[in-house]
C-alpha positions as CSV (number, residue, x, y, z in Angstrom):
1,X,-190.8,174.8,109.1
2,X,-190.3,172.5,112.1
3,X,-188.9,169.0,111.5
4,X,-192.1,167.4,113.1
5,X,-194.6,169.3,110.6
6,X,-196.3,166.6,108.2
7,X,-198.0,167.8,105.3
8,X,-201.3,166.7,104.3
9,X,-201.2,165.8,100.8
10,X,-204.3,163.2,101.2
11,X,-206.6,165.5,103.0
12,X,-205.4,168.1,100.8
13,X,-206.4,166.2,97.6
14,X,-210.1,165.2,98.6
15,X,-210.6,168.8,99.4
16,X,-209.4,169.9,96.0
17,X,-211.9,167.5,94.6
18,X,-214.3,169.0,96.1
19,X,-213.6,172.5,95.2
20,X,-213.0,171.2,91.5
21,X,-216.8,170.2,91.6
22,X,-218.2,173.4,93.1
23,X,-220.4,175.2,91.1
24,X,-220.1,178.8,91.7
25,X,-223.6,180.9,91.4
26,X,-223.9,183.2,88.1
27,X,-223.6,186.2,89.9
28,X,-220.2,185.0,91.8
29,X,-217.2,187.8,90.9
30,X,-214.2,189.3,92.4
31,X,-212.4,192.5,91.8
32,X,-208.7,193.5,92.3
33,X,-208.0,195.0,95.0
34,X,-209.8,192.5,97.3
35,X,-208.7,190.4,99.8
36,X,-210.0,187.1,99.9
37,X,-209.7,183.8,102.1
38,X,-208.6,181.3,99.4
39,X,-208.3,177.3,99.4
40,X,-204.5,177.5,98.7
41,X,-203.7,174.2,99.5
42,X,-200.8,171.7,100.7
43,X,-197.7,172.6,98.5
44,X,-194.5,171.6,97.7
45,X,-191.2,172.9,99.4
46,X,-190.8,176.5,100.3
47,X,-194.3,177.3,98.4
48,X,-196.7,178.7,101.2
49,X,-199.2,176.1,102.4
50,X,-202.6,177.1,103.6
51,X,-203.8,176.5,107.3
52,X,-207.0,174.9,108.8
53,X,-209.5,172.5,107.9
54,X,-209.8,173.9,104.1
55,X,-206.0,174.8,103.8
56,X,-206.9,178.5,103.8
57,X,-204.9,181.7,103.6
58,X,-205.9,185.2,102.7
59,X,-204.5,186.7,99.6
60,X,-204.6,189.7,97.4
61,X,-206.4,189.9,94.0
62,X,-203.6,191.2,91.6
63,X,-205.3,190.9,88.7
64,X,-208.5,189.6,87.2
65,X,-207.6,187.7,83.8
66,X,-210.8,186.0,82.9
67,X,-214.1,185.4,84.7
68,X,-212.5,182.4,86.3
69,X,-208.8,183.2,86.8
70,X,-206.8,185.8,88.7
71,X,-203.2,186.5,89.9
72,X,-203.4,186.1,93.5
73,X,-200.6,186.9,96.3
74,X,-200.8,185.4,99.5
75,X,-200.5,187.4,102.6
76,X,-199.1,186.5,105.9
77,X,-199.0,188.3,109.6
78,X,-195.4,187.5,109.9
79,X,-193.4,190.7,109.6
80,X,-190.8,190.4,106.6
81,X,-188.8,192.6,105.2
82,X,-186.9,192.2,101.9
83,X,-187.5,192.6,98.0
84,X,-189.8,189.4,98.3
85,X,-192.1,190.9,100.6
86,X,-194.5,194.2,100.5
87,X,-196.3,195.5,104.2
88,X,-199.8,196.4,104.3
89,X,-201.7,197.5,106.9
90,X,-205.3,196.2,107.1
91,X,-207.7,196.7,110.8
92,X,-204.5,198.6,112.5
93,X,-202.4,195.4,112.1
94,X,-199.3,195.2,109.9
95,X,-199.1,192.1,107.3
96,X,-197.1,191.2,104.5
97,X,-197.8,190.3,101.1
98,X,-195.6,187.4,99.6
99,X,-194.7,189.2,96.5
100,X,-192.6,186.0,95.5
101,X,-195.4,183.8,95.7
102,X,-197.7,184.8,93.3
103,X,-200.0,182.5,91.8
104,X,-202.2,182.0,89.0
105,X,-205.4,180.6,90.6
106,X,-208.9,179.5,89.9
107,X,-212.1,181.2,91.1
108,X,-213.1,178.1,92.6
109,X,-210.5,178.5,95.3
110,X,-212.1,181.9,96.4
111,X,-213.8,181.2,99.8
112,X,-214.8,184.3,101.6
113,X,-214.5,187.9,101.1
114,X,-212.3,189.8,103.8
115,X,-212.3,193.3,102.4
116,X,-211.8,195.5,99.5
117,X,-209.0,197.7,99.9
118,X,-209.4,201.7,99.0
119,X,-208.2,202.3,95.1
120,X,-205.5,204.8,96.3
121,X,-204.1,202.0,99.1
122,X,-204.3,199.2,96.2
123,X,-202.6,201.7,93.7
124,X,-199.5,202.2,95.9
125,X,-199.6,198.5,96.5
126,X,-199.8,197.2,92.8
127,X,-197.1,199.9,91.9
128,X,-194.9,198.6,94.6
129,X,-195.3,194.9,93.5
130,X,-194.4,196.1,89.9
131,X,-191.3,197.5,91.0
132,X,-190.4,194.7,92.7
133,X,-191.0,192.1,89.7
134,X,-189.7,194.5,87.1
135,X,-186.0,193.7,88.4
136,X,-186.6,190.3,86.6
137,X,-184.4,190.3,83.5
138,X,-185.4,188.1,80.4
139,X,-182.7,186.1,79.6
140,X,-181.4,186.8,75.8
141,X,-182.2,184.1,73.3
142,X,-179.1,182.7,71.2
């Protein structure tokens, strides 16, 4: 992040208020393996920010928790390689799923569906993500 980059917390706060008031249609739904544009917002430190007027970023719907909540993982067009990242290809372009940035979000943040992965492709990505996060060890209790 460049030193001249100034985060627009006040602008994001106003957008967040609108999202909170948003009433979704009764038939609104999302599925695991879908890629959506999401109002991710302005975040703190090294958390990934959204872009554009609605502070958007594409995400993979990793897990549907309820009709209103999901685990989402942000995507970037910047190709990165390490244990925290998972490569994927869409429309012939490589992209990176930012595994370390997994977030629990409200369905009110979902703006536009981009596409739905083939089940076989999503299964491979999901397995890889599970492998990446399985290295997290629980701290033994006293």
